[in-house]
N, C-alpha and C positions, 0 to 999 in steps of 0.2 A: 566390803565397801569402806574406804578410808573415812575416818572421822577426825575433824579438826575442831579444836576448841578456840573460838575466836570471840574475843570480848565476853567471855563467860558463857558462850552459847555453843553447844555441840552442833557442828555442821557436817552432815553426811554428804560426801562427794563421790560420784561414781568412779573417779580415777584418782591417781596420785596427782595432786594439784601443783601447778607451777607457782613460782613465787608471785608472779603478776596476778594470778588468779586468787591467791590468798589475800593480797592487799586489796584487790577489787571487792572481795566479799567482806573484808573488814570495813571498807568505806560504806558499803550498803548497810551493814548492821549498825555502824555508827550513826548513819542518817536516821535509821528507824528508832534507835534507842534515845537519841537526843532530840527527836521530833523536829528535824530540820531538813532542808532540801539539799539535793546533791546533783552535781554535774559530773558524770563519769564517762571518760573516753577510754576505750580499749579496742585496739585494732582488730579487724576481722580475722578470725582464726584463733583467737585467744580464749575461746570458750565463754564469751561474755554472757550469753543468754543462760547457759547452764549455771554459771556462778550467781547470776541475778536471781534465778529461781531457787537455788539451794540456800542462799543466804537469807532471802526474804521468808521462805517457808520455814527455815530453821528458827528464825526469830519469832514468827507467828506461832509455831509449835511450842516455843518456850513459854508462851503466855497461857496456853491451855490446849486441850485436845482439839483436833479438827472436828468439824461438824459431821454428824451422822444422822441418817434417816429423815423422814418427813411424813406428814399425814395430809391428805387433801380432801376437799369436798367441793361439789359444784354449787355455786351461788344460785339463789333463786331469782336473780334479776334478769331482765329481758336481754341484757347484753351477753348473757351466758358466761359470766366471769368464773374463774376458778380460784378458790381460796386455798392457799398452801400454808402449812405451819410446820415447824420442825418438831420432831418427837424429842430431840435433844436441843433445846433452844439456848443452851448455855453459851454457845459461840456468838450469839447476837451481841454480846457485850464486848467482843474482841474486834480488832480492826479488820475491815474488808480490804483485800488487795485487788486493785483494778489494774490489769496489765493491758496496755494499749500498744498496738503497732500500726503501721501504715495500711497494710492490706490483709485480706483474709488468708492469702497464701503464706504471708509471714507469720500470722497467728497459728496456722497449721504447723509450721516448722517449730514454733515455740512449744506447742502442745506435744510434739514428738520429743522435744528435749525433756519435757516434764515426765514423760513415760520412762526416761532413762534414769530418773532419780528414784530415791527410796520414799519420797514424800507423796502422800495420797490425800491431799486436802479435798474438801467438797468443792467442786469447781463447776463453772458454767461458761458457755461461749455464746456470744451474741452474733446474730446474723440477720439479714433481711429476708423478706418473703420470697424475693427472687431466688435466693439460694436455698431456702428451706421448704418452700411450699411443695406438697406432693399431690394436691387436688388436681384431678385430670384437666379441669377447665381453668381454674384460677392460676395455675402455674404457668400458663401460656400468656397471661396478661402482664402488663408492666405499669409502673407508676401508681398514681392514685386510683386508677381503674382497678388495679389488682387489690389495693388496700380496701377500697369500698366494697368490692365483690366479696372479699374474705370476711369482712365484718358483717355483711348482710347474711351470708350463709351461716355464720357462727351464731347469729341471733335466733335462727330457726332451729327448733329441736327435732322436727320430723318433716317428712315429705320429701319430694324429689329434689327440691332446691334447699338442701342443708348440707353442712359439712360433717360427715361422720367422723373424720379424723379429729376434729376439735373436741367432740364429745367423748372421745376415748382417752383424752389426756389425763383426766382426773383418776380414772380407774388404773391407768398404766402407772402413774406416779404412786398410787396407793399400794399397788402390788410390787413396785420396784423402787422402794424408798431409798435404795442404795445408789440410784442413778447419780452420777457426778462424783462418786467416791473413787472411781477409776477415771483416768483422763479420757475425755471424749471430745472429738472435734465435730465440725459441721457435717462431714461425711458420715460419721458414726450416728449422729442424730437422724439424718436422712435415712440411713439403713434401718434404724429402729422403726421409723415411721412406715417404711415400705414393708417391713417384716411383721410388725405387730399392730400397726394401724394408727397410733397417736400422731397428732400433728407435730412435726419437728419444730416449727416456728414457736408454737405456744409451749412446747416442752422447754425450749431455751428461755422463753420469757418467764415461766414460772420458776425454773431452776435457779435463775440468777438472783432471785430475791433473797435467798438464804444460803449463801456460799461463803467459803473462805477466800476464794480467788475467782475473778471473772475476767475473761479475755474478750476484748472488743477492738474494733478499728478506731483510729483517731477520731473520726467524725462523731462517734457516739459520745465523746467527752467534750469536744470543742464546739460542736453544733448545739446551740441552746435547745432546739426542739427535741433532738435525740436525747440530750442529757436529762431534760425534764421528764421524759417518758420512762427513765430508768427508776426502778424501785429499790434503790440501794441506800444503805445507811452511810451517808457521806461523812458524818462526823467521825473524826479520828481514823479515817480511811487512808490508805496508802495508794498513791497514783504513780504508775510506772509508765513512762513513754519510751519505748524501745525504738531504735532507728530514728532518733529525734533530731537529726542534723538539719532537717527542713522544717522543724516545728514552728519557728518564728514566722516564716513566710506562709505556712499553712494557716496559722492563727490570724495573720493580717488579711489574707485572702478571704477567710471565712467571715470576716467582719466588714468586708468591702463589697462594692458592686460596680459593674459596668453595664450601661444600658445603651446599646447602639441603635441607630435609627431603624435598621432592618428588623431588629427584634421588636421594637415598639410598633412598627407597622404590622408585623405578624400578630401581635397582641390585639391591635385594633380590629383586624380581620376576624380573629377568633371571637371577640366580644360581639361583633356583628353576626357571626354564625350562631352564637348563643341566643340572640334575639329571635332569629328565624327558627331555630330548633325548638325553643320553648313555645313559640306560637304554634308550630306544627304539632307538637305533642298535645297542647291544650285542645286544638281543633279535632285531632284524630282520636285521642283516648281520654279526653276530658281531664288530663293530668295538669293540675294547677300548682304543683309543688314548686315549679320555677316561675318566677315573675319576670316577664320580658322587660318591665320598666327598670328593674335593677341592672340588667345587662345594658340597657340603653344609657343609664347614668354612667356605668363603667366605661362604655365606649366614648361618651362625651368627655369624660375626665382624661382619658388617654389621648384623645385628639387635641385637647387643650394643652396637655403636657408636651406633645409633639410640636405644637406651634410655639410654645415658650422656648423650647430648646433651639428651634430654628431661628428665633429672634435674638438669641444671645450674640452680642457684638464680639467678633473675633478679629482682632487687628493683625495678628501674626499666626500663621499656621503652626510655626514651630513652638510658640509660647502658649497658644490656645487661650482659654478664658478660665481664670482661677479665682476662687473665692474661699474665704474661711469655711470650715466645716459646718457651723451653724446656719450658713446660708441655705442649706437644703430645706430647712423648716420654712424659711421665708418663701422659697420657690414653691413648695407644696401647699403652703397656706393660701396662695393665690388660686389654687385649684380646689380649695375647701377641703384639703386633706390635712387633718390635724390629729392630735392624740385621741380626740373624742370620736372622730369619724373613721379613723384608720381601721379599727377592729371590724366595723360593719363592712368596709370595703374588702378587707381580707376574707371575710365570710362569703361575700358575693363572688370573689375570685375562686374560692374553693368549690362552690357550687358550679360555677362556669367551667372550671377545668375538668370536673367530673363529667359534666354533660358533654364536653368536647371529646374526652377520652372514650366514653361509652360509644359515641357516634363513630369515632375513628376505628374502634374495635369491631363494630358492626360492619363497617365498610372495608375492614382489613387493610387500612391504609398504613398502619404502623407509624403514623405521624405523632411526634411528641408535642404535648400541649405547652405552648410558650407562656401562657398566662400565669403559670405557677411561679415563674421568675419574678413577676410583678409583686405577687404576694410575699415572696422571700425578701424582696427589696424593702417593702413596707415594714416587715418584721425587724429588719436590720436597723432601719432608721428610727422606728418608734419602740425600741426595746425598753422594757421595764417602765415605760411612761416617763423616761428621763431624757434630758438633753445634754447633760454635762459631758458625756463621752464625745460629743461632736467637736470639742476643741482639739481632739487628736486626729481630726480628719481634714481633708481638703476637697472642695467641690471643683471639678474640672470638666470643661467641655472642649473637646478637640475635633478637628475636622480632617477627614481623610477621604481618599478616593475609594469608593466601595467597589473595587474590582473583583472582590471575592464573592459578591452576592449575585445570585442568578439574574434577577431582573433589574439590578441597579448598577450594572457595569458601566463605568465611566461617570457615574453620578457622584456628587459630593455627599458623603454620609457624616453625620455627627454622632458623637458618643458622649453621654452624660455619665460621669464617674464620681463616686464618693469613696475616696481611698483612705483606709485606716493606716496611720503611720505609727501606731502604738500596738504591737502584737499582744502586749500584756492585757489588753481589754478582754481577750478571749479567756485569759487565765485568772482574772481578778476574782471571779465568783468562788473559785476553789479556796482562795486565801481569805476573802472577806465574808463570804456567805455560808460556805459549807463546813468550814473548820477542819480541813484536811490535815492530817498529821504530817505527812511528808510527800514531796513530789520529787521523783527521781527521773532525771533525763539522762539517757545513755545512748551512745552510738559509737561506731568505729571512727567517725570523723566529726568531732565537735570543734576542733581547733579552727581558728582562734576562739578560745572559750569566753573571753571577757564580754563579747557582744551578746551572748545568750542571756546572762543575768540582766544586762542593761536594757536589752530589747524587751524581755518578758516582764520586767519590773518585779522580779522575784529575787529574794536573797538566797544565794547558794553558798553557804559557808563551807560546805564539803565539796572539794573538787579533786579530780584525779585525771592525769594524762598517763596512761599505762604504757610501758614498753611492750614490744612485740615478743612473742615466745620464740621467734626465729633467732638464729645466730648470725654473726657478721658475715660468714662466708655464704649465706643464703641470699644476700641482697647486694646489688650494685646500685648506688645512687650518686648521681653527679650533675653538676651544672655545666652545660655546654654553651659557653658564651659566643663562640665563633664557629663558622662552618669550615668545610675542607679548603676553601679558597681564602680563608681568613676574614670573610665578611662577618660583621657583628650581627648576632641574632638579637633582634629587638622588635617585638610585634606591635609596638605603639603606632599610632596613626601616622607618625612622621616618617616611618621607614617601611611599614608593612607592605606598601604597594610598589616598592622599588623592585625592578627586575632582578637586581643583584641579590636582594634578600631572598626572593622566591627561589631563584636558581640555586643558591647555596643551601637553603633549607631542603630543597629537593634532593640535591646531591648527598646531603647528610642522611636523609631517609633511605636513599639507595644503599648507602653503606650499612645503615642499621638493619635494613631488611636482609642484607647478606649475612650479617653477624648473628642476629637474634634468631634462635630456632623457633619453629612452630608459630604461635600466635603473637602478633605485634599490634598494639593499640596506639593510634596517633590522634591526639586531641588538639583541636583548634579552638581559639577563643570564641569564634562565632561562625554561623553558617556563611556569612558573607566572606570571611577569610578562607573558609574551607572551599567554597566554590571558586573564588578568585585564584587561589593558589593551585588547586588541582587543574584548573583551566589553563594556567600558564605552563604547568608541567607537561600537559598534553601537546602543546605546540612544539613544532620542530624548527629550530633555527637554521639547521643545515640539512639539506636533503639526504646527504650521505650518512648522517648520524641518527642514532636512536633518540627519541624523546626521553625526558626524565621519567615520565609515566611508564613508558615501555621498559625502561631499565628496572623500575620498581617491580613491575609485573613479571619480570624475568626471574626474580627471587621469590616473590610472594603474590598470590592472587588477591586483588583488592576488593573491598566492600566499602561502600560509602553510606553513612547514616542518612536516612531520608528525613525530610522535614515533616512529612505526614505520619501521624501516629499509626494510621491504618496499615502502612507499608512496613512498619518496623519489625513485626514478627517474621516477615519474609526475608528481611535483611539478616536477621539473626540466623535463620535456617541456612541462608546462602553462605554466611561466614563459617558455620560449622561444617558444611559440606566441603567447602574449599580447604578448610583446615585439615580435614581428614583425607584429602586427596594426596595419595602417595607420590604423584608425579611431580609435585613441587615441594619446597621446603617450608610450606605453611601458608598463612593468610595474614593480610594486614587490614585492620578495620579503621577507616578514617571517620572520626566522630567529633562531637562538639561538647565542650564543657557545659554542664547544666542540661545536656541532652539526655535522651533515653539510655544511651550506652553507659553514661557516667553515673546513673542513678540505680543502685541496687542490683545490678547484674553481676553474676559470679563468673569471672574469667580465671578459674583455678587451673593450676598445672599448665599443660601445654596450650590451653586456650588463651593464656595471656602470660607470655614469658617476659614481656617488657611493655612499659607504657611511656610514650613520648608526649610531653607537654610542650607545644610549640609557642606558647605565649601566655601572658596573664589575661584571664577572661574578664576584663572590666566590662560592666554594663555600659550601654551607650549613654554617655553623659548628657546628651541632649534629649533623651527620652523624658517626657514630662513627668512620669511617675518617679523616675530616678532623681530628676532635678528637684522636684518638690519634696521628696524624702530627705534629701541632703539639706535643703533649706529649713525643713521642719526640725531636724536634729540640731542644726546650728543654732536655731532660735531657742530650743529647749536647753541647750548646754550653757546658755548665758546666765540664767538665774542661779544664785548661790543658795546653799542650804538645802539642796534637794536630798531626799531620802536615798535615792539611787543615783549613781553617777550616770550621766547621759553621754553616749557617743557623739562625737562631732560628725558632721556629714562626710568629711574626708576619711575619718577612721572607719565608718560604716562601709563606705565605698571600697576601700582597700580590703577590708576583712571579708566582704562578700566575694571578691575575686579570689582571695586566698582559700576560702572555704570551698569554692568550686574546684580549685586545683586539688585540694586534699581529697575531695570526693572522687575525682577522676583517678588519682593515684591509687586509691583504695581498691581499684578493680583487680589488681594483681596481688600476688602473695596472700592467698586466701586461707591458708592453714599452716600449721607448724612445720610441715614437711615440704612446703612449697618453696619455690625460689623464683627470683626474677630481678629485672632491672628497672629503675626509675630514672628517666632521662629528661632533664629540664633544659630545654633549648631556648633560653632567653637570658641575656646577661643580667637582667634585673633580679634574677633569683640569687645572684651572688651577693646582693646587698644584705647586710645584717638584719635590718628591720623586716625584710621580706622573708628571710630564712626563719626568723623567729615566729612567723605565722604558719609555718609548715607544721604538720602534725608532730608532736613531741617525739614519738617513737622513731620517726624517720630522721630527725635532725642529726643525731650522732653519726649517721652513715653517709651523709652528703659530703661530697668532696668537690671542690671547684677546680676545673681544668683551665689551662691557658691556651692549649692547642688541640685541635681536633684529632691529631694523630695520637695523642695520649689517650683519648676516649676510645678510639678504635683498638689500640693495643690492649688496654686494661679490660675493656668489655669482651674482647675476643678471648682473653685468658680466663676471665670470669666464667663464661659459658663453657669453655673447654674443661676447666677444672670441676665446676659444680656438676657438670653433666656426668662425669665419671665418679665423683665422690659425693653424690647427693645424699644427705643424711637420711638414715632410716630411723624407725622408731627406737628410741633409746631404751635399753633394758632397765628394769628396776634394780637399784643397788641392793645387794644382799647385806644383811647385818648379822654378824655372828652373835651368839648368845652372850659372850663375855662383854659385848658392848662395842666392839671394834668394827669398823667398816672393812669389808673384805676387799678383794681386788677391785679397785676403782679405775675404770678406763680414763685416759687423759681427757676424753671428750666430756666426761661426767664430773670433772673436778671443779667445784664451785669456789669462787673466792670467799663466799660467806661461810663455806665449810672450813676454810683456813682460819676463819675468825671466830667461829662459834662451835664449841664442843658439844657433844651429846651428853645429856644429863641423866637419862634414864635408859636402862636396857630395853632392847626391842626384840620382837619376835623375828624369826627368819622371814625373808621376802619383804620385809618392811623397808621403806626408803627414808633416808635421812634428809630432812629439809630444814636445816637450821637457817633461819632468815633474820635479817636485820632491817630495821626501818631507818630512814633518814629524814630528819626534820627539815622541811624545805624553808622554814622561816629563819632558823638560826644556824643551819648546817650541822648541828650536833647529831651524832649517831645515837639512836635510842633503840636498844634491842628489845623487840617484842617477845623474845624468847624462842624456844624451839617449837615450831609448829610442824608436827610430823603426823603422817597418817597412822591411824590405829584401827586395824581390821578387827571389828567386833567378833566376827565369826572365828577368829584365830586366837582369841584370848584365853583358850584353855591352858596355854603354857603358863607354868607357875611364875616364870621369870619375866613375863610380858606385862607391860603397863602402857596405858595411853599417855603419850607425852603431850602436855598442854602448853599453850602459850600464856604468858603472864598477861593479865588484863591491863589495859592502859587507857587512861582517860584523856591523854593529851597527844594522840598521834594524828590529829587532823592535819592534813597537808603532808603526810609522810609517805614515802614510796619505798618499795623493796629495792635493794641494790642489785641483787642477783636474779637470775632466771635460769631455767633449765637449759643446759648446753647440749647441742645435738651434733657436735662435730664428729666426724669419723676419725678414729685414733690414728689412722695411717696417713691422713692428709697432710700435705705440706702446702701452706698458704703463702702466696706471693703478695707482694706489695701492689695493691690495685690502684693506688692513686699516685704512685711515684712518677715524677716527671720523666718522660722517656722520649728519646729520639732514636730513630733507626741508625744502627752503626755505633751508637754510643754505649760504652760500658757502664753498668750500674756501679755507683760508688758505694752502695750499701753492702753491708756484710749480711749475707743470708743466714737465717736461723736454721739450725739442723732440723731434719724431719722429726715429727712428733714421736715416731717409734724408735728413734735412735738413742734416746736417753730416758731412762725410767728412774724415778726418785720416790722416796718415801717422805711424807710431810707430817709434821706434828700439828694437830689441831691447835689453833690459836696463834701459830707462827705465820708471820707475814714477811717472808724472806724475798727481797727483790733480787737477790743473787741468782735465784733460779731462773729469772727472766733473761739474764744476760749471758747465757752460755757458761762454759767451764771457766772458772777463774779462781785463783788462789786467794783473791781479796775477800775479806769478810765484809759483806754488804747487806746487813739485815736491819729491817725496821723494828724488829723485836716482836714481842707478844702483846696483843691487846688485852687489857684487863676486862674480863667478862664476869666479874663478880656481880651477883644479884643484889637486890635492895638490902638484904640482910648481911651483905658482906661476905657471903659464902662463895668460894670460887668453884665453878663448875668443873666436873671431871673431864679431863682431856681425852680425846679419841684419836687414835693413830690412824692417819689416812695413808694408804699405800698405793703405789702405782705400779702394778704388775711385778717387775723383777728387781731393779736396782734400788739401793737405799742410800739415803744421805748418811755421811759419817757422823758419829756421835758428837764430834767436836764442832759440827756445823751449827748446833743449837746456840742461839745468841746468849750472851751473858746477861745477868740481871741488869747491868748498867745499860747495855745495848737495848734491852727490852724497854726500859724506861724511856730512853731517848726516842726509840721508835714509836712508842705510844704517844709521846708528846708531839712528835712530828705529824703523825696521823691526825691528831686532834687539831693541829694548826691547819692542816689541809682542809679538814671538814669546816673549820671556822671561816676560812678565807674564800672557799669556793661556794658557788650556789649549788642547789640540789642537782640541777642538770649537769653542771660542770663536774661535780663529784662523781656522778654516774659515768661521765666520760672518762674520768681518771681511772675508776675501777674497770671500766670497759677496756681501756688501753692495756691495763695489766693483764686482764683475762684474754684479750685478743692475742697478745704476745705469747701468753702461756700456751694457747691453742695453735700457735703458729699462723694465725690469721693476719698478723701484721709483722713487718720487719722492725728491727731495733731502731732503725733511722726514723721510721714513721712514728713509733712510740715516743721517741725523744722529741720529735717535732711537735707532736700533740701535747706533750707535757710542757714544752716551752711556751706553747700557745696558751695553755690553761693558766700557767704561772706568770704570764706577762702582766705588766702593770706595776706602778710604784709600790702599792701596798702589798704586793705578793713577792717582792724581791727576796725576802728571807726564805721563801719556799724554793726559789730558784737555786739559791746557794746551798740550802740544806739537802735538796734532792741530789745534787752532784756528789754528796758524800756517799750515797748509796749506789753510785754507778761505778763499775770497774774502770780503772784508769785508762784503758785503751779506747774508751768511748767518750772520754772527757772533752776532747777537741771537737768531736762531732756535736756534742750537746751544746758546747759554748758557741759553735757556729750558728745553730738554730736560735739560741737565746739572743745572740747579737742581731740576727736578721729581724727577729720580732721586736727588739728594742728600737731598731731604725724605723720600722713600720709604724710603731705606736708613737 
């Protein structure tokens, strides 16, 4: 297993790490070492979870050994508690790692990743009774009825009505103190319970108290009730939120509530039922544990609340009735619900809900108790006995037609809402109360990032937007501003309902359904547009012609995302069935941004070869929650001297739409060998400010087209070529004992390998990964050193050494330039974005196929002559100075490419080397981090024949445009063979006219 020394810590990684994985782990370790928070974005398929686990656990292991063993004893109290202590309690002084993800299924996947690593920390996983209970009767119950039944049985030590599983927990933990030292998930705990008898739920509860790492769903950390029940040492702990792209909305929703009229009416009926049930029990069994008077008071309060809500003056249905957040206390005080009386009322509700659920269980009605929601609302409002948080809220009462409610169809229904517009409220305890060491938020789609820190009111000094591990020939990404008939694509309310727009969009989808193989995903901004557009496609304007819908169905069988969550699993099954139907060329899934399809589903390989975004999914601007959120942010952004910058309402509104697009786009290209197309069918995506909010990894690949014919041509060629030349898993580079790299395929030649020589001999079968970091703040290249895998099991060779990277204390904000190349050496890549018209000859000079020319390169040489075909002109940028801090120059490594060699006189002179180094320094100084990555990417793409010379020159002229970069334009021409000077000047002149 390769070992990497990152920031002085040995990190064991199951595979040879890509550059993007190394920089990701570096950022994780930096966050932990410097006790600060981090926002880390890495696209799906880049091994994010594995990197996160390996880096975090390597850092934890560097502090001291992982926890081992435990001893247990049963407490003598009536509750039947279990006391657990560690036989090796040394680890209690170290940080506890809390790893949270959205769902239990995602946690299960994370634990599977943990099993692939060499790390074996003491671990625990938290779950609910519904998932873990194995008692024959209790496991059939739900909600508080299940909780109360479980607690009741656990209190009894013998007799028919006791839980034998609970009382076996202590003995099992005593005999199996190693539990948790190997990765276990919820299914493993359930199997242990069924096989050996202990309760899986209480096993997990006891195990999590003394672990190195605990896995839990989001709500265990965000929900205050769950969080307070955890017996963790929060001080100096590390919190990791995986799949955190929706964290801000989850936090805001957890701190808010909506109370519709139908729910309040149901609660009143339940309170009335409690009165009758308690009287009935008292009369039949002399059970006086429930006081009917308490339930009568509860019912009276709810009736009064219903009356108050109905009396609120609403002058406009669209605007509703809005008051500042603290108004909620004034409203409840009129009902005599205050901080002093709220706790008593919550206790009464708990008793009432238990009574209702027990009655429902006896009658087998399966009805959910609604009163629980009233208790949750009171806990949100009266949290911590404070009122200061109310300033971040708004009280709103709106009126809607209750068509969805069984007995209220046609009637007017009102909803009382208390909306939280500061998601940071849910996270403030971690910062202010618990003393958490670091909070790491990570996901494949966090962009645009700025809003996360501003919304959560946390400081994130460490941020990363990682590139993808795929190569340019695995992705087609483009903005399609017009349709086949030349009608502009713009889904704004001004144009989206026009017949011309819908018709041209439909014709575009017909073409795409014909071109794209297998699965096609088409995302609409809203369900309204989805229904309206498909409805228009199904209509036939001419009896003798096929409808647009029929033409789409001719190429792919359609599936439409349902509004109802209950129907969604069937639609997924339907899609997969149609996708695998050999009688057609695949299936098309019409879905909605922010819908079920866009959230967390994996359309890997043939399930999703292309995703089409038909417009920007802006939230309805007239929606009261959206309108009030924007007003709140605008008001918050006015005061000066704030600790955190606050988004304006418009910034938030735009970023929410962009994040929804990024999430939908992330459904395709799910691993490093996958490929696909991303098609943005809205002219607004061509605007620079809009493109800047697209995920950073995608930005370099996006090209803007002016005609739909260009899209058809290039997209057809993309799928034709990638289908026959799909990259396979790249073999490891072999290193000879004398320190030279052996035969290196063209597809494996990294730019950073041309810049960084190997410093230490390596064993056979080891891979060279000489990586460089780029400082995003000042553009200077800072070499972290050579980070190479060191297989510990192979270190018996005398001449083998682990190659370490130099520690660096100032690489915050730096990203790796290179990444693993997966191009097939035989592939010849065509220009995918070149303007094309049928019958028109290309003016570009094609690059020879990759296999037609083989060269030998000297490490450290950055020779642009190799990129421009055969030329007698000397066009070298020279050798980059790779001396370390002590001034010692690293040993060069000769990189070969199969057969042919460069002549000896092609090596640049010392003067050329100096000039080349100076020019490279100038480029780094003038370009931003993203632009410099584009510059390197252009050179690499040309090297791998993924781009034509004309496109590279066009890209370079774009990067060097602007008055302050004029020297770069002139200097770069010196390194271009003379036969391409006129072409380069043409592109430079075009850019100058545009700017």
